C-alpha positions in Angstrom: -3.2 -17.7 -3.2 -5.4 -14.7 -2.4 -5.9 -14.0 -6.1 -7.2 -17.5 -6.7 -9.9 -17.1 -4.2 -10.8 -13.6 -5.3 -10.9 -14.7 -9.0 -13.3 -17.6 -8.0 -15.5 -15.3 -6.0 -15.8 -12.9 -8.9 -16.5 -15.7 -11.4 -19.2 -17.3 -9.3 -20.8 -14.0 -8.2 -19.9 -14.7 -4.5 -18.3 -11.3 -4.6 -20.2 -9.1 -7.1 -18.4 -5.8 -7.9 -20.9 -2.9 -8.1 -21.2 -1.0 -11.4 -19.8 2.2 -10.0 -18.0 3.6 -7.0 -14.5 2.9 -5.5 -13.5 -0.5 -4.2 -11.3 -0.5 -1.1 -8.7 -3.2 -0.6 -7.4 -3.3 3.0 -4.0 -4.5 3.8 -2.9 -6.5 0.7 0.7 -7.6 0.7 3.3 -7.6 -2.1 2.6 -10.6 -4.2 -1.2 -10.2 -4.0 -2.7 -10.0 -7.5 -5.6 -7.5 -7.7 -5.8 -7.4 -11.5 -9.2 -9.1 -11.5 -10.7 -6.0 -9.9 -11.4 -2.8 -12.0 -8.0 -1.1 -11.9 -9.3 2.4 -12.2 -11.6 2.0 -9.2 -9.4 0.3 -6.7 -8.0 2.1 -3.6 -5.3 0.2 -1.7 -5.2 1.0 2.0 -2.2 -0.3 3.9 0.0 1.2 6.6 3.0 -0.9 5.8 5.3 1.3 3.7 6.9 -1.3 1.4 3.4 -2.6 0.5 2.1 1.0 0.1 4.9 2.0 -2.3 4.5 -1.2 -4.3 0.7 -0.8 -4.9 1.0 3.0 -5.4 2.7 2.3 -8.7 -0.6 0.9 -10.1 -3.5 2.0 -7.8 -4.8 4.9 -5.8 -3.5 4.8 -2.2 -5.1 7.9 -0.6 -8.2 7.1 1.5 -11.5 8.3 -0.2 -14.5 6.9 1.7 -17.3 6.0 1.4 -16.6 3.0 -0.8 -19.0 0.9 -2.9 -17.4 -2.4 -1.8 -14.3 -3.7 -0.1 -11.9 -6.6 0.2 -10.2 -7.1 3.6 -7.0 -9.1 3.5 -6.6 -10.5 6.9 -3.4 -10.1 8.8 -2.1 -12.6 11.4 -2.9 -10.5 14.4 -6.5 -11.2 15.5 -7.1 -7.8 17.0 -5.8 -6.1 13.9 -8.0 -8.3 11.7 -11.1 -7.3 13.7 -10.1 -3.7 13.5 -9.7 -3.8 9.7 -13.1 -5.5 9.3 -14.7 -2.9 11.6 -13.0 -0.1 9.6 -14.4 -1.5 6.3 -17.9 -1.8 7.8 -17.8 1.9 8.7 -16.2 3.1 5.4 -18.2 1.1 2.9 -21.7 2.5 2.0 -24.4 0.8 4.1 -25.4 -2.4 2.3 -22.2 -2.5 0.3 -20.5 -5.9 0.0 -17.3 -6.6 1.9 -15.2 -9.7 1.2 -13.1 -11.1 4.1 -10.2 -13.2 2.8 -7.4 -15.0 4.7 -5.2 -18.0 5.0 -6.1 -20.8 7.4 -2.6 -20.5 8.9 -3.4 -16.9 9.7 -6.6 -17.7 11.6 -9.3 -17.0 9.1 -11.6 -19.6 10.5 -11.6 -18.1 14.0 -12.1 -14.6 12.6 -15.1 -15.7 10.4 -16.6 -17.6 13.3 -16.4 -14.4 15.5 -17.8 -12.3 12.6 -20.8 -14.7 12.2 -21.7 -14.1 15.8 -22.3 -10.4 15.0 -23.5 -10.0 11.4 -24.9 -12.1 8.6 -22.0 -13.8 6.7 -22.1 -15.8 3.5 -20.9 -19.3 3.1 -17.2 -19.5 2.9 -15.4 -20.2 -0.4 -12.4 -22.4 0.2 -9.4 -22.5 -2.1 -5.6 -22.4 -1.9 -5.4 -23.1 1.8 -7.6 -20.2 2.7 -11.2 -18.9 2.8 -13.2 -16.0 1.5 -16.7 -14.9 2.8 -18.8 -11.8 2.4 -21.1 -9.6 4.5 -23.0 -6.3 4.0 -21.6 -3.1 5.5 -23.6 -1.8 8.4 -23.7 -1.5 12.2 -22.7 -4.3 14.7 -18.9 -4.2 14.6 -18.2 -1.0 16.5 -16.6 -2.8 19.4 -14.0 -4.2 17.0 -12.7 -0.8 16.0 -9.0 0.0 16.8 -8.6 1.8 20.1 -5.3 2.8 21.7 -4.2 0.9 24.8 -1.9 2.3 27.5 0.6 -0.3 28.8 3.2 -0.3 31.6 5.4 2.7 31.4 2.7 4.9 30.0 3.3 3.8 26.4 0.4 3.9 23.9 0.0 1.0 21.5 -2.6 0.0 18.9 -3.9 -3.4 17.7 -1.6 -5.2 15.3 1.6 -3.3 16.1 4.6 -5.5 17.1 4.6 -6.3 20.8 1.5 -4.3 21.5 1.2 -5.7 25.1 4.6 -4.6 26.2 8.2 -4.3 25.1 9.7 -7.5 23.7 12.6 -9.2 25.6 15.2 -8.3 23.0 14.4 -4.6 23.2 14.5 -4.6 27.0 18.0 -6.2 26.9 19.2 -3.7 24.3 17.9 -0.7 26.2 19.7 -1.9 29.3 22.9 -2.3 27.4 23.1 1.1 25.8 25.9 3.2 27.2 25.3 6.3 29.3 26.4 8.5 26.5 25.5 8.3 22.9 26.5 10.4 19.9 24.6 13.6 19.1 22.8 12.1 16.0 21.1 8.7 16.5 18.9 6.6 14.3 16.4 4.0 15.6 15.6 1.7 12.8 12.4 -0.3 12.9 11.5 1.9 15.9 8.1 0.4 16.6 6.0 2.3 19.1 9.0 4.0 20.7 10.3 1.9 23.6 13.9 2.1 22.5 13.4 5.7 21.4 12.6 6.7 25.0 15.7 4.9 26.2 17.9 6.6 23.6 16.5 10.1 24.4 17.3 9.5 28.1 21.0 9.1 27.3 23.5 12.0 27.5 24.5 13.8 24.4 21.6 13.0 22.1 20.6 16.1 20.1 18.6 14.4 17.3 16.8 11.1 17.0 15.7 9.7 13.6 12.7 7.5 14.4 12.3 5.2 11.4 9.4 2.8 11.2 7.6 1.2 8.2 4.3 0.5 10.0 2.2 3.7 10.1 0.2 2.6 13.2 3.3 2.0 15.2 4.8 5.3 14.1 1.6 7.1 15.2 2.1 5.5 18.6 5.8 6.6 18.7 4.7 10.2 18.0 2.6 10.0 21.2 5.2 8.1 23.2 8.1 10.4 22.3 6.9 14.0 22.8 10.4 15.3 22.4 11.5 18.0 19.9 14.7 16.1 19.3 12.7 13.2 17.7 12.1 13.3 13.9 9.6 10.7 12.7 9.9 8.9 9.3 7.3 6.6 7.8 9.9 4.6 5.8 11.4 1.3 5.0 14.5 1.2 7.2 16.4 -0.9 4.6 16.4 2.0 2.1 16.2 5.0 4.5 18.9 7.7 4.2 19.2 10.3 6.9 19.9 13.9 6.0 23.3 13.6 7.6 25.4 10.6 8.7 24.7 9.6 12.3 27.1 8.6 15.1 24.9 5.8 16.5 22.3 3.4 15.1 20.1 1.4 17.5 17.9 -1.4 16.2 16.0 -4.6 17.0 15.6 -5.7 13.4 12.7 -7.9 12.4 13.6 -11.3 11.0 10.3 -12.6 9.7 8.4 -12.0 6.5 4.9 -13.4 7.1 5.4 -16.7 9.0 8.8 -17.5 7.5 12.2 -16.6 9.1 14.1 -14.4 6.6 17.7 -13.8 7.4 18.0 -11.4 4.4 15.7 -8.9 6.2 18.0 -8.6 9.2 21.0 -8.4 6.9 19.4 -5.6 5.0 18.9 -3.7 8.2 22.6 -4.2 9.1 23.7 -2.9 5.6 21.4 0.1 6.0 22.9 0.9 9.4 26.5 0.8 8.0 25.5 3.1 5.1 24.2 5.8 7.4 26.9 5.7 10.1 29.7 8.2 10.3 33.3 6.8 10.0 33.6 6.5 13.8 30.0 5.4 14.2 28.6 2.6 16.3 25.8 0.1 15.7 23.9 -1.3 18.8 21.6 -4.1 17.9 19.9 -7.1 19.4 19.2 -10.4 17.6 18.1 -13.9 18.4 21.2 -16.0 19.1 20.4 -18.5 16.4 20.6 -15.9 13.6 24.0 -16.1 11.9 24.8 -12.4 11.5 28.5 -12.6 12.3 29.7 -12.9 8.7 27.9 -9.8 7.5 28.8 -7.8 10.7 32.6 -8.6 10.3 32.3 -7.8 6.6 30.9 -4.3 7.3 32.5 -3.3 10.7 36.1 -3.3 12.0 35.0 -4.2 15.5 32.2 -6.6 16.5 31.6 -7.7 20.1 28.9 -9.0 22.3 27.7 -6.4 24.8 24.9 -8.3 26.7 22.0 -10.5 26.2 20.6 -13.8 27.7 20.2 -17.4 26.5 17.9 -16.3 23.7 19.2 -12.9 22.6 22.6 -11.3 21.8 23.2 -7.6 22.2 25.9 -6.7 19.7 28.1 -3.6 19.4 29.6 -3.1 16.0 31.9 -0.1 15.5 33.9 1.7 12.8 32.0 0.8 9.6 34.0 -0.3 6.7 33.4 1.8 3.6 32.5 -0.6 0.8 31.1 -0.2 -2.7 28.0 -2.2 -1.9 
């Protein structure tokens, strides 16, 4: 979808690539085709580890401003979208062209309307249920830049991180259900900005906490929110992460969406990853929406599975004694 708009913009001259200089592409996702851009001059900038690793196979991924031009691939979160546009405006050479591209379902119309209130923006090119428009890099968007916010409990968050305004209900229920004593080595998978990490570190017996998070901005916040020498921070895809040693406890509130679509396989991948890294007598503590059918995979992978709390919308699950399988 994005590639169709980008191709049309390049064909019509709506987005003219300069003859030299690097072209930054902010926040593309796996599946976005960037082959119409000059491959040797593209720099892909994304804080989401799976996307970063995917594009690193073909493109530069290390920041190298200033850029000659840029493409901003809009995320769903409006504050994050604004911050990315402001970042591009500050990192592209003054006067360089910046293309802003997004799906209608992700709010591109609202973002472009706000942008037109601050800078001169081209007419929108519409195709494949989305829009692309351009503007020239320069001042006027400084107020959109990403700035840390301190929320209740003294936690720091940033625009676009999951549950930036406060801990989500599932994590609150899971933190409350954790036992007073945990094993010495604990992994927090999909740790976000550190709410569960703080609860884990407050439990008796914890000597090391592996903080695993795929979103770089969230992990940066976790580093601030968990100033504890027992915490080790990993920018990693939790579904493939392997700790240095097996752990006694895994705690997680796994995501279950890819884009706007519920994806049961994502949560299942988290559960399988947890089983792989647990010691033989280890325990998984997780929270999940009640409508998600995780019971089959949990009973396949653990000898004991039981509800340990929750409410009408969420289940807190305790799964103990991982089965050793060949998977």
